[in-house]
VOLUM-765257 format. One record per residue (C-alpha): residue number from 1; x, y, z. Coordinates in steps of 0.2 Angstrom, whole numbers. Example, Ala and Ser with C-alpha at 12.3 -4.5 7.8 and 13.67 -1.06 7.14 Angstrom:
REM VOLUM-765257
 pos    px    py    pz
   1    62   -22    39
   2    68    -5    36
//
This chain:
REM VOLUM-765257
 pos    px    py    pz
   1   650  -795   123
   2   641  -795   107
   3   633  -774   110
   4   654  -773   113
   5   660  -778    98
   6   646  -771    87
   7   654  -755    95
   8   669  -758    92
   9   667  -762    73
  10   658  -744    71
  11   671  -735    79
  12   684  -745    68
  13   672  -740    51
  14   671  -721    58
  15   689  -721    59
  16   693  -730    42
  17   681  -717    34
  18   688  -702    44
  19   705  -707    36
  20   698  -711    19
  21   691  -695    17
  22   705  -683    25
  23   716  -695    13
  24   707  -687    -1
  25   704  -672     2
  26   723  -670     5
  27   724  -678   -12
  28   714  -668   -20
  29   720  -652   -14
  30   735  -657   -19
  31   733  -661   -38
  32   717  -646   -40
  33   731  -632   -39
  34   748  -642   -41
  35   763  -630   -37
  36   778  -630   -45
  37   796  -624   -39
  38   816  -623   -42
  39   830  -620   -33
  40   844  -609   -36
  41   853  -615   -49
  42   838  -628   -55
  43   830  -628   -70
  44   813  -638   -74
  45   802  -642   -88
  46   786  -646   -86
  47   773  -654   -98
  48   757  -650   -95
  49   742  -659   -98
  50   734  -652  -113
  51   750  -650  -122
  52   760  -634  -117
  53   777  -633  -110
  54   783  -623   -96
  55   803  -620   -93
  56   806  -613   -73
  57   823  -606   -73
  58   830  -604   -57
  59   822  -599   -39
  60   806  -598   -48
  61   788  -605   -43
  62   771  -608   -53
  63   753  -614   -49
  64   743  -623   -61
  65   727  -619   -62
  66   713  -629   -75
  67   695  -626   -75
  68   682  -632   -91
  69   682  -612   -94
  70   702  -607   -97
  71   721  -613   -93
  72   728  -602   -80
  73   744  -603   -72
  74   751  -589   -58
  75   768  -585   -59
  76   772  -583   -41
  77   792  -580   -41
  78   806  -579   -55
  79   805  -584   -75
  80   797  -594   -84
  81   796  -599  -104
  82   779  -603  -110
  83   776  -614  -125
  84   757  -614  -129
  85   748  -626  -136
  86   734  -620  -148
  87   715  -622  -138
  88   704  -606  -143
  89   691  -616  -131
  90   700  -616  -116
  91   711  -597  -114
  92   730  -599  -108
  93   732  -585   -95
  94   747  -581   -86
  95   746  -571   -70
  96   762  -563   -64
  97   764  -547   -51
  98   751  -533   -61
  99   752  -542   -77
 100   738  -555   -87
 101   745  -561  -101
 102   734  -571  -112
 103   740  -582  -128
 104   731  -593  -139
 105   745  -603  -147
 106   761  -595  -145
 107   779  -594  -134
 108   783  -579  -123
 109   794  -578  -106
 110   790  -569   -91
 111   801  -562   -81
 112   795  -558   -62
 113   808  -544   -53
 114   805  -536   -38
 115   798  -519   -44
 116   793  -526   -63
 117   787  -541   -72
 118   794  -540   -91
 119   783  -548  -104
 120   794  -553  -122
 121   785  -561  -136
 122   795  -576  -145
 123   782  -582  -159
 124   763  -577  -161
 125   754  -565  -150
 126   748  -562  -133
 127   736  -549  -124
 128   744  -540  -109
 129   728  -536   -98
 130   731  -522   -82
 131   715  -517   -74
 132   705  -509   -87
 133   721  -509   -99
 134   724  -520  -113
 135   740  -519  -123
 136   745  -533  -136
 137   762  -535  -140
 138   768  -548  -157
 139   784  -557  -159
 140   799  -549  -156
 141   792  -537  -144
 142   793  -533  -124
 143   784  -523  -112
 144   786  -518   -92
 145   774  -519   -81
 146   776  -507   -66
 147   769  -509   -48
 148   750  -505   -47
 149   752  -487   -43
 150   760  -484   -60
 151   753  -490   -81
 152   758  -502   -90
 153   773  -495   -99
 154   766  -485  -115
 155   781  -490  -127
 156   782  -507  -133
 157   800  -511  -137
 158   809  -521  -148
 159   817  -536  -140
 160   828  -549  -144
 161   820  -566  -139
 162   835  -576  -143
 163   844  -567  -128
 164   826  -566  -118
 165   826  -583  -118
 166   847  -589  -118
 167   843  -594   -98
 168   835  -610  -106
 169   850  -615  -113
 170   860  -610   -95
 171   869  -594  -106
 172   869  -576  -101
 173   869  -560  -117
 174   878  -545  -111
 175   875  -531  -123
 176   884  -516  -122
 177   888  -518  -105
//
């Protein structure tokens, strides 16, 4: 009877440990790389722990990944406006489609479309990289990045940051249409 009781206790302890380890693993996976998404017609503002803000447009999804070396956001779907807190020791990088955008302290909009990614700088500067190419953009500039078989558009064009971010005020802007 004493041996049987000891075996039951060991079994209960082992089961509790397995549950704790499994729960801890699920918790770690969930919070290590959290994913934030909006539904159709919904917008959401994320206040990130390091002081930056991400405003997600409708039907958008981002994955947030932090390390000691950098702050990385993967824009997996849709459109987002990034207001970046300066931290030269930990660059802020957004990956979207074929583009990787690095900012130090700035505000920029990325619109991931089915065939292109459009980057508009609202304030400050960004470095847009793809493969071995890097293009620098300043406030009021915009560029499109095409699929892998194409290059970064050679023309950085002027842009109206207010029109590019009008969606954050739930407005549509039509110009010569």
